[in-house]
C-alpha positions as CSV (number, residue, x, y, z in Angstrom):
1,X,91.8,-233.7,-117.3
2,X,90.8,-235.6,-114.2
3,X,87.2,-235.9,-115.5
4,X,88.5,-237.3,-118.8
5,X,90.7,-239.9,-117.0
6,X,87.7,-241.0,-114.9
7,X,85.5,-241.3,-118.0
8,X,88.1,-243.4,-119.8
9,X,88.4,-245.6,-116.7
10,X,84.6,-246.1,-116.6
11,X,84.6,-247.0,-120.3
12,X,87.3,-249.6,-119.7
13,X,85.5,-250.9,-116.6
14,X,82.3,-251.3,-118.7
15,X,84.2,-253.0,-121.5
16,X,85.7,-255.5,-119.0
17,X,82.3,-256.2,-117.5
18,X,80.8,-256.8,-120.9
19,X,83.7,-259.1,-121.8
20,X,83.3,-261.1,-118.6
21,X,79.6,-261.4,-119.1
22,X,80.1,-262.5,-122.7
23,X,82.2,-265.4,-121.3
24,X,79.2,-266.5,-119.2
25,X,76.8,-266.5,-122.0
26,X,75.3,-270.0,-122.8
27,X,75.4,-271.1,-126.5
28,X,71.7,-270.3,-126.9
29,X,72.2,-266.7,-125.8
30,X,75.2,-266.3,-128.1
31,X,73.1,-267.6,-131.0
32,X,70.5,-264.9,-130.2
33,X,73.1,-262.2,-130.3
34,X,74.5,-263.4,-133.5
35,X,71.2,-262.6,-135.2
36,X,71.1,-259.0,-133.9
37,X,73.0,-256.0,-135.0
38,X,73.7,-252.5,-133.7
39,X,76.0,-249.6,-134.7
40,X,76.1,-245.8,-134.2
41,X,75.6,-243.4,-137.1
42,X,75.2,-239.6,-137.2
43,X,73.8,-239.3,-133.7
44,X,71.6,-242.4,-134.0
45,X,72.0,-245.9,-132.7
46,X,70.7,-248.4,-135.2
47,X,69.5,-251.6,-133.6
48,X,68.1,-254.8,-135.3
49,X,66.4,-257.5,-133.3
50,X,64.7,-260.7,-134.6
51,X,63.1,-263.9,-133.3
52,X,60.8,-264.9,-130.6
53,X,59.7,-262.4,-127.9
54,X,62.2,-263.4,-125.2
55,X,65.2,-263.6,-127.5
56,X,64.6,-260.2,-129.2
57,X,64.1,-258.7,-125.8
58,X,67.4,-260.3,-124.7
59,X,69.1,-258.8,-127.8
60,X,67.8,-255.3,-126.8
61,X,68.8,-255.6,-123.1
62,X,72.2,-257.0,-123.8
63,X,73.4,-254.9,-126.7
64,X,71.9,-251.6,-125.4
65,X,72.5,-252.2,-121.7
66,X,74.7,-249.1,-121.2
67,X,72.2,-246.8,-122.9
68,X,69.2,-248.3,-121.1
69,X,70.9,-247.8,-117.7
70,X,71.8,-244.2,-118.5
71,X,68.3,-243.4,-119.9
72,X,66.4,-244.8,-116.9
73,X,68.7,-242.8,-114.6
74,X,68.0,-239.6,-116.5
75,X,64.2,-240.2,-116.7
76,X,63.9,-241.1,-113.0
77,X,65.8,-237.9,-112.1
78,X,63.7,-235.8,-114.5
79,X,60.4,-237.2,-113.2
80,X,61.4,-236.6,-109.5
81,X,62.2,-233.0,-110.4
82,X,59.1,-232.3,-112.6
83,X,56.4,-234.4,-110.9
84,X,57.7,-234.7,-107.4
85,X,57.3,-238.4,-107.6
86,X,60.2,-240.8,-107.1
87,X,60.8,-243.8,-109.4
88,X,59.1,-246.2,-106.9
89,X,55.8,-244.4,-107.6
90,X,56.1,-245.2,-111.3
91,X,57.1,-248.8,-110.5
92,X,54.1,-249.3,-108.2
93,X,51.7,-247.8,-110.8
94,X,53.1,-250.0,-113.6
95,X,53.0,-253.1,-111.5
96,X,49.3,-252.4,-110.5
97,X,47.9,-251.2,-113.9
98,X,50.2,-252.1,-116.8
99,X,51.9,-255.5,-116.1
100,X,48.6,-257.5,-115.4
101,X,47.1,-256.4,-118.7
102,X,50.1,-256.8,-121.0
103,X,49.8,-259.7,-123.4
104,X,52.2,-262.6,-122.8
105,X,54.2,-261.8,-126.0
106,X,55.2,-258.4,-124.6
107,X,55.7,-259.6,-121.1
108,X,58.1,-262.1,-122.5
109,X,59.9,-259.5,-124.5
110,X,60.3,-257.3,-121.4
111,X,61.6,-260.3,-119.4
112,X,64.1,-260.8,-122.2
113,X,65.3,-257.2,-121.9
114,X,65.9,-257.8,-118.1
115,X,67.7,-261.0,-118.8
116,X,69.9,-259.3,-121.4
117,X,70.7,-256.4,-119.0
118,X,71.6,-258.9,-116.3
119,X,74.0,-260.8,-118.6
120,X,75.6,-257.5,-119.6
121,X,76.3,-256.7,-115.9
122,X,73.4,-254.3,-115.3
123,X,71.6,-256.0,-112.4
124,X,69.5,-253.3,-110.8
125,X,66.3,-253.5,-113.0
126,X,63.5,-256.0,-113.1
127,X,60.4,-256.5,-115.4
128,X,58.5,-253.8,-113.5
129,X,61.2,-251.2,-114.0
130,X,61.2,-251.9,-117.7
131,X,57.4,-251.8,-117.8
132,X,57.3,-248.4,-116.0
133,X,60.1,-247.1,-118.3
134,X,58.0,-248.1,-121.4
135,X,54.9,-246.4,-119.9
136,X,56.4,-243.4,-118.0
137,X,54.8,-240.8,-120.4
138,X,51.3,-242.2,-119.8
139,X,51.9,-242.4,-116.0
140,X,53.5,-238.9,-115.7
141,X,51.3,-236.9,-117.9
142,X,48.0,-238.7,-118.0
143,X,47.6,-240.9,-114.8
144,X,48.9,-238.2,-112.4
145,X,45.8,-236.1,-111.6
146,X,47.6,-232.7,-111.2
147,X,49.5,-232.9,-114.5
148,X,48.3,-232.2,-118.0
149,X,49.4,-233.7,-121.3
150,X,52.2,-231.9,-123.1
151,X,51.8,-231.0,-126.7
152,X,54.7,-232.1,-128.8
153,X,55.7,-232.9,-132.4
154,X,54.8,-231.5,-135.8
155,X,53.8,-233.8,-138.7
156,X,51.9,-234.2,-141.9
157,X,50.8,-236.9,-144.3
158,X,49.8,-236.2,-147.9
159,X,48.5,-238.1,-150.9
160,X,46.5,-237.8,-154.2
161,X,46.7,-234.4,-155.8
162,X,48.9,-233.0,-153.0
163,X,51.9,-235.1,-154.2
164,X,53.5,-235.3,-157.6
165,X,52.7,-239.0,-158.3
166,X,49.5,-239.3,-156.1
167,X,51.3,-241.5,-153.6
168,X,51.9,-240.9,-149.9
169,X,54.5,-238.6,-148.3
170,X,54.9,-238.5,-144.5
171,X,57.1,-236.3,-142.2
172,X,57.5,-235.9,-138.5
173,X,59.7,-234.2,-135.9
174,X,59.8,-234.9,-132.2
175,X,59.5,-232.1,-129.6
176,X,60.5,-232.7,-126.0
177,X,63.0,-231.7,-123.4
178,X,66.6,-231.7,-124.6
179,X,67.8,-233.2,-121.3
180,X,66.3,-236.7,-122.0
181,X,65.5,-236.6,-125.7
182,X,69.1,-237.0,-126.6
183,X,68.6,-240.6,-125.6
184,X,65.5,-241.0,-127.9
185,X,67.9,-241.9,-130.7
186,X,67.5,-245.6,-131.4
187,X,66.4,-246.7,-134.9
188,X,64.5,-249.8,-133.8
189,X,64.3,-252.5,-136.5
190,X,62.3,-255.5,-135.3
191,X,61.7,-258.7,-137.3
192,X,59.4,-260.7,-135.0
193,X,58.6,-264.4,-135.4
194,X,54.9,-263.5,-135.8
195,X,53.2,-260.6,-137.5
196,X,54.7,-257.7,-139.4
197,X,58.2,-256.4,-139.4
198,X,58.5,-252.8,-138.4
199,X,61.0,-250.0,-138.1
200,X,60.6,-247.0,-135.8
201,X,62.5,-244.6,-133.5
202,X,62.7,-245.4,-129.8
203,X,64.5,-245.1,-126.5
204,X,66.9,-248.0,-125.8
205,X,65.0,-250.7,-124.0
206,X,61.6,-249.8,-125.3
207,X,59.4,-252.3,-127.1
208,X,57.6,-249.5,-129.1
209,X,58.5,-246.2,-130.7
210,X,56.9,-243.4,-128.8
211,X,58.0,-240.5,-131.0
212,X,56.0,-241.7,-133.2
213,X,57.2,-242.6,-136.6
214,X,56.6,-246.1,-138.0
215,X,56.8,-248.1,-141.1
216,X,55.6,-251.7,-141.2
217,X,56.0,-254.5,-143.8
218,X,52.2,-254.5,-144.4
219,X,52.6,-251.1,-146.1
220,X,51.4,-248.9,-143.3
221,X,53.2,-245.5,-142.6
222,X,52.2,-243.9,-139.3
223,X,53.2,-240.6,-137.6
224,X,51.5,-238.8,-134.7
225,X,51.3,-235.6,-132.6
226,X,50.0,-235.4,-129.1
227,X,46.8,-233.5,-128.2
228,X,47.7,-230.5,-126.0
229,X,46.1,-230.2,-122.6
230,X,44.4,-233.6,-122.8
231,X,42.7,-234.6,-119.6
232,X,41.4,-238.2,-119.0
233,X,42.8,-241.6,-118.1
234,X,41.2,-245.0,-117.6
235,X,43.3,-247.1,-115.2
236,X,41.4,-250.2,-116.3
237,X,42.5,-249.8,-119.9
238,X,45.4,-251.2,-121.9
239,X,48.5,-249.0,-122.0
240,X,49.1,-247.1,-125.2
241,X,52.6,-248.5,-125.6
242,X,51.2,-252.0,-126.0
243,X,48.4,-250.9,-128.3
244,X,50.6,-249.0,-130.8
245,X,53.2,-251.8,-130.7
246,X,50.5,-254.4,-131.4
247,X,48.9,-252.3,-134.1
248,X,52.1,-252.0,-136.1
249,X,53.0,-255.6,-135.6
250,X,49.6,-257.0,-136.5
251,X,47.6,-254.4,-138.5
252,X,47.4,-254.7,-142.2
253,X,45.1,-251.8,-143.0
254,X,43.9,-248.4,-141.6
255,X,40.8,-250.2,-140.3
256,X,42.7,-252.9,-138.4
257,X,45.1,-250.3,-137.1
258,X,42.2,-248.2,-135.7
259,X,40.5,-251.3,-134.3
260,X,43.6,-252.3,-132.3
261,X,44.2,-248.8,-131.0
262,X,40.6,-248.3,-129.9
263,X,40.3,-251.6,-128.1
264,X,41.1,-251.0,-124.4
265,X,41.9,-247.3,-125.0
266,X,43.1,-245.9,-121.7
267,X,43.4,-242.3,-122.8
268,X,47.2,-242.5,-122.2
269,X,49.4,-240.6,-124.7
270,X,46.3,-239.2,-126.5
271,X,47.4,-238.5,-130.1
272,X,46.3,-237.5,-133.6
273,X,47.5,-240.5,-135.5
274,X,48.2,-239.8,-139.2
275,X,48.1,-243.1,-141.1
276,X,48.9,-244.0,-144.7
277,X,48.4,-247.3,-146.5
278,X,50.8,-247.5,-149.5
279,X,48.8,-250.4,-151.0
280,X,45.8,-248.2,-151.6
281,X,47.3,-244.6,-151.2
282,X,44.6,-243.8,-148.6
283,X,45.5,-241.6,-145.7
284,X,43.6,-241.1,-142.4
285,X,43.7,-239.2,-139.1
286,X,42.6,-241.1,-136.0
287,X,42.1,-238.5,-133.3
288,X,42.4,-240.9,-130.4
289,X,40.6,-239.2,-127.5
290,X,39.3,-241.3,-124.6
291,X,35.6,-240.5,-124.9
292,X,35.2,-239.1,-128.5
293,X,37.6,-240.8,-130.9
294,X,37.3,-239.6,-134.5
295,X,38.5,-241.3,-137.8
296,X,38.8,-239.2,-141.0
297,X,40.1,-240.6,-144.2
298,X,40.8,-239.6,-147.8
299,X,42.6,-240.5,-151.0
300,X,43.2,-236.9,-151.9
301,X,44.7,-234.2,-149.8
302,X,46.6,-234.1,-146.5
303,X,46.4,-234.1,-142.7
304,X,48.6,-232.1,-140.5
305,X,49.5,-232.4,-136.8
306,X,50.6,-229.7,-134.4
307,X,49.0,-230.7,-131.1
308,X,45.7,-229.1,-131.9
309,X,42.6,-231.3,-131.4
310,X,40.5,-231.0,-134.6
311,X,37.1,-232.2,-133.3
312,X,35.1,-229.5,-131.3
313,X,33.7,-232.1,-128.9
314,X,37.2,-233.3,-128.1
315,X,38.3,-229.7,-127.5
316,X,35.4,-229.0,-125.3
317,X,35.2,-232.2,-123.3
318,X,38.7,-233.7,-123.2
319,X,41.3,-231.1,-124.1
320,X,40.4,-228.4,-121.5
321,X,44.0,-228.0,-120.5
322,X,44.7,-225.9,-123.6
323,X,43.2,-222.5,-124.4
324,X,41.8,-222.8,-127.9
325,X,41.2,-219.0,-128.1
326,X,44.9,-218.2,-127.7
327,X,46.1,-217.9,-131.2
328,X,49.6,-216.9,-130.0
329,X,50.2,-220.4,-128.7
330,X,52.7,-222.8,-130.3
331,X,50.1,-225.4,-131.5
332,X,47.9,-222.8,-133.2
333,X,50.8,-221.0,-134.8
334,X,52.2,-224.2,-136.2
335,X,48.8,-225.4,-137.4
336,X,48.4,-222.1,-139.3
337,X,51.8,-222.5,-140.8
338,X,51.2,-226.0,-141.9
339,X,48.1,-224.8,-143.8
340,X,50.1,-222.1,-145.5
341,X,52.8,-224.5,-146.5
342,X,50.5,-227.2,-147.7
343,X,48.7,-224.8,-150.0
344,X,51.9,-223.3,-151.2
345,X,53.4,-226.7,-152.2
346,X,50.2,-228.5,-153.1
347,X,50.8,-230.9,-155.9
348,X,54.6,-230.8,-155.4
349,X,55.1,-232.3,-151.9
350,X,57.8,-234.9,-152.0
351,X,60.6,-236.2,-149.8
352,X,62.9,-233.2,-150.4
353,X,60.2,-230.6,-149.9
354,X,59.1,-232.4,-146.7
355,X,62.7,-232.1,-145.3
356,X,62.7,-228.4,-146.1
357,X,59.3,-227.9,-144.3
358,X,60.5,-229.5,-141.1
359,X,63.3,-226.9,-141.0
360,X,60.8,-223.9,-141.3
361,X,61.3,-220.9,-139.0
362,X,58.4,-218.7,-140.0
363,X,56.3,-217.6,-137.0
364,X,52.8,-217.4,-138.5
365,X,51.6,-215.3,-135.5
366,X,54.3,-212.7,-135.8
367,X,54.4,-213.1,-139.6
368,X,58.2,-213.1,-139.3
369,X,61.3,-215.2,-139.2
370,X,61.5,-216.1,-135.6
371,X,63.0,-219.5,-134.6
372,X,61.2,-220.6,-131.4
373,X,58.3,-222.7,-130.2
374,X,55.9,-221.2,-132.7
375,X,57.9,-222.5,-135.7
376,X,57.8,-226.0,-137.2
377,X,61.4,-226.5,-136.4
378,X,61.0,-225.8,-132.7
379,X,63.6,-224.1,-130.6
380,X,64.0,-222.9,-127.0
381,X,61.0,-220.7,-126.2
382,X,61.5,-217.1,-127.0
383,X,58.8,-214.5,-126.2
384,X,59.4,-211.2,-128.0
385,X,55.8,-210.0,-127.7
386,X,55.2,-210.8,-124.1
387,X,52.6,-213.5,-125.0
388,X,53.1,-217.1,-123.8
389,X,53.8,-219.4,-126.7
390,X,53.8,-222.8,-125.0
391,X,53.0,-224.8,-121.9
392,X,56.7,-224.8,-120.9
393,X,58.2,-222.0,-118.8
394,X,60.0,-219.2,-120.6
395,X,63.3,-220.2,-122.2
396,X,62.8,-223.9,-121.3
397,X,65.5,-226.1,-122.9
398,X,63.4,-228.1,-125.3
399,X,62.2,-228.1,-128.9
400,X,62.4,-230.3,-132.1
401,X,65.2,-232.7,-131.6
402,X,65.0,-234.6,-134.9
403,X,63.2,-235.2,-138.2
404,X,62.0,-238.2,-140.3
405,X,60.6,-238.4,-143.8
406,X,59.5,-241.2,-146.1
407,X,57.1,-241.8,-149.1
408,X,55.4,-244.7,-150.6
409,X,58.4,-245.7,-152.8
410,X,60.8,-245.8,-149.8
411,X,58.2,-247.2,-147.3
412,X,57.8,-250.2,-149.6
413,X,61.5,-250.8,-148.9
414,X,61.1,-249.9,-145.2
415,X,63.4,-246.9,-145.8
416,X,63.4,-243.3,-144.7
417,X,65.4,-240.1,-144.1
418,X,66.3,-239.3,-140.5
419,X,68.2,-236.3,-139.0
420,X,69.2,-236.1,-135.3
421,X,69.2,-232.5,-134.0
422,X,67.4,-229.5,-135.4
423,X,66.5,-229.8,-139.1
424,X,67.8,-226.2,-139.6
425,X,71.3,-227.2,-138.5
426,X,71.3,-224.8,-135.5
427,X,72.9,-226.7,-132.6
428,X,71.8,-226.4,-128.9
429,X,74.8,-225.5,-126.7
430,X,74.3,-226.4,-123.0
431,X,77.0,-224.4,-121.3
432,X,76.1,-220.9,-122.7
433,X,72.5,-221.7,-122.2
434,X,72.8,-222.5,-118.5
435,X,74.9,-219.4,-118.0
436,X,72.2,-217.3,-119.5
437,X,69.3,-219.1,-117.8
438,X,70.5,-220.3,-114.3
439,X,66.9,-221.2,-113.4
440,X,67.6,-224.5,-115.2
441,X,70.7,-225.4,-113.3
442,X,68.8,-228.4,-112.0
443,X,69.2,-230.0,-115.4
444,X,73.0,-229.5,-115.5
445,X,73.8,-233.2,-114.5
446,X,72.3,-234.4,-117.8
447,X,71.8,-231.4,-120.1
448,X,74.5,-231.6,-122.8
449,X,75.0,-230.2,-126.3
450,X,72.6,-231.3,-129.0
451,X,74.5,-231.0,-132.3
452,X,72.7,-231.1,-135.7
453,X,73.8,-234.1,-137.6
454,X,73.4,-234.7,-141.3
455,X,70.4,-236.2,-142.9
456,X,70.9,-240.0,-143.0
457,X,69.2,-242.8,-144.9
458,X,68.1,-245.8,-142.8
459,X,66.5,-249.0,-144.1
460,X,65.4,-252.2,-142.4
461,X,68.2,-254.7,-142.5
462,X,68.3,-257.1,-145.5
463,X,64.8,-255.9,-146.6
464,X,63.8,-255.5,-150.2
465,X,60.6,-254.3,-151.7
466,X,58.7,-257.5,-152.6
467,X,55.1,-256.9,-153.4
468,X,54.2,-260.4,-152.3
469,X,55.3,-259.6,-148.8
470,X,52.8,-256.7,-148.5
471,X,49.4,-258.3,-148.1
472,X,46.1,-256.5,-148.3
473,X,44.6,-258.8,-145.7
474,X,46.0,-260.9,-142.8
475,X,47.0,-264.4,-143.8
């Protein structure tokens, strides 16, 4: 009861702080906020921003201030526990490597976030904090020499004879730690003053997606899965979070997307990018390694992602942190399952089948129903055969925390299905988990239940499918 009273008091205090800060807003700032929009829905937080870089950043920082503050607190705690580096390390690295190479547009957006936070009463962060926060995955799992890249996410993109109408279908789910992924729940809808409009999934206070699932107004649909065990980082390069943000804001084709992603590639957040262009119904896979990037493309078939590098050279020279002979591993098992499902549903893959596939619990290594880290709908690691499945420790509290699906018809309207929590509707319950696995007691301050919410349809605000808005070439 006492905890409940304290929580209510904190909410009232935050409300009063926000009310006081609202009174201090100048007319220009109020006009910026009038353009923005945010609301909670089925576990998600929809957030719409528009305008010039600083003002859309201000909207982000002000309207999501409470969530940004909580998320940075969780991330900094998590990083100190898992990498033995305090937040100052990440600040210093971001200030040295990332801030100097960020383009002015994105520097201004980040400065706007800081200004919005300050106006909302959160005064403890500056532009370096927000830069480190946007780039923490690159710094923690690619820049740090003793770490290796985590494999995460399952995805596919299909077109041509693989789908009923020959058009594109894309699906993705995000795999990470439950402790912080519960905050990766912002549907970020950005209508910038220049370039394409885009909608994605992000942490509050991020200027990009990171999960990654994107649709832009030029007709591009993009999903990704990380390359397990990737090793390599160029501190002189451009951070991935700027390159993917710029690609979706300014790319109009698969070629221009790849060009932006390749320029200044620093090896951070090395992914298999699955790209579709609904103007042409062409799909592609950009395996964005640091030394050996590969681009494959087709009008007919599919590409899948499960954290397995496809190119032998990438496996041999850049993904040495993963054992590619261990077929019991999560990435290999999920890759095998994707091939089975793609063949089984070939010619019939649509939005509804895609949603079913993301809830799949078939363990292709065990050839049995076995919800765990070898299934497309990933759950807490379970090891019935004594063989390691994943690069997490046994019973680690993580897995697939969401699912997103779209197709050409919906993407032309910047519209998609999204589900927060496991696709299969099985919730994660923190209290019984921690009792059963006390080795993860260190996560108790932030590990909470992850319910499975219903499938929800999101669409970019006030957006309609107008063919004249989707250009084949930049203006």
